[in-house]
C-alpha positions as a printed Julia matrix, in Angstrom:
113×3 Matrix{Float64}:
 61.55  -137.88  135.2
 63.86  -136.36  132.55
 65.08  -132.91  132.64
 63.91  -130.7   129.64
 66.6   -128.42  128.17
 65.34  -125.48  126.56
 66.88  -123.38  123.64
 68.28  -119.92  124.53
 66.0   -117.27  123.19
 69.0   -114.99  122.26
 70.58  -117.84  120.33
 67.36  -118.17  118.29
 67.3   -114.33  117.46
 70.78  -114.37  116.51
 70.37  -117.23  114.21
 67.16  -115.83  112.64
 68.89  -112.62  112.28
 71.82  -114.2   110.4
 69.35  -115.85  108.15
 67.49  -112.75  107.51
 70.82  -110.89  106.54
 71.62  -113.56  104.0
 68.13  -113.44  102.54
 68.07  -109.58  102.42
 71.5   -109.59  100.91
 70.49  -111.81   98.14
 67.16  -109.86   97.67
 69.1   -106.6    97.26
 71.44  -107.96   94.73
 68.51  -109.34   92.68
 66.74  -105.9    93.25
 69.51  -103.96   92.01
 69.91  -106.14   88.85
 66.33  -105.59   87.74
 66.14  -103.34   84.68
 65.39   -99.78   85.34
 62.64   -99.9    82.83
 60.61  -102.01   84.78
 57.81  -100.12   86.38
 56.58  -101.12   89.99
 53.66  -100.17   92.09
 54.38   -97.65   94.88
 53.72  -100.58   97.39
 56.48  -102.89   95.91
 58.75  -100.0    95.65
 58.28   -98.99   99.25
 58.89  -102.54  100.35
 61.91  -103.13   98.31
 63.59   -99.91   99.66
 62.63  -100.74  103.28
 64.11  -104.15  103.16
 67.24  -103.07  101.68
 67.75  -100.14  104.19
 66.78  -102.3   107.16
 69.18  -105.18  106.27
 72.15  -103.32  107.7
 70.71  -103.51  111.33
 70.54  -107.35  111.1
 74.33  -108.09  110.91
 75.24  -106.4   114.11
 72.12  -107.81  115.8
 73.02  -111.28  114.81
 76.55  -110.7   116.2
 75.64  -109.07  119.39
 72.62  -111.58  120.24
 74.96  -114.41  119.44
 77.68  -113.37  121.94
 74.98  -112.48  124.52
 73.47  -115.96  124.05
 76.89  -117.73  124.61
 77.46  -115.94  127.77
 73.96  -116.7   129.06
 74.48  -120.47  128.1
 77.75  -120.59  129.86
 76.25  -119.0   133.01
 73.31  -121.55  133.07
 75.45  -124.65  132.78
 73.45  -127.42  131.2
 69.9   -125.58  131.78
 69.85  -124.07  128.37
 71.32  -125.22  124.99
 71.57  -123.42  121.53
 75.39  -122.86  121.19
 75.19  -123.91  117.46
 72.28  -121.37  116.88
 74.35  -118.63  118.51
 77.6   -119.57  116.69
 75.84  -119.7   113.32
 74.47  -116.05  114.0
 77.73  -114.84  115.1
 79.44  -116.2   111.98
 76.66  -114.88  109.48
 76.65  -111.45  111.4
 80.51  -111.09  111.15
 80.53  -112.17  107.68
 77.97  -109.71  106.56
 79.81  -106.89  108.42
 83.08  -107.82  106.81
 81.5   -108.14  103.41
 79.96  -104.66  103.9
 83.19  -103.33  104.76
 84.87  -104.85  101.73
 82.21  -103.35   99.65
 82.6   -100.06  101.11
 86.38   -99.99  100.56
 86.23  -101.16   97.07
 83.69   -98.47   96.12
 85.55   -95.69   97.93
 88.75   -96.7    96.18
 86.85   -96.56   93.0
 85.63   -92.94   93.69
 88.97   -91.72   94.69
 90.48   -92.56   91.4
């Protein structure tokens, strides 16, 4: 009888959070490029504001859950898999955090000049 190996749940959360970060980042850029003259219903406007404001949570979530997943996978030697999912989540989370810091530095420098 074959031994079934399951995927670590934290690795899946990390991976999905990383994908959400990228999707919301793209959505935020598209939302910012819409002409101001367009009128939206209150529901659409609320959804757009909520998604753009919540996106700042997903980068750290992807990073932290990815690190926790790697530790759990290492402890359960061979029982769980999902290192690739965890690493992808970590990379996407770190990229998003570094991108946010870069944008913050650029806009701060522009405000000071």
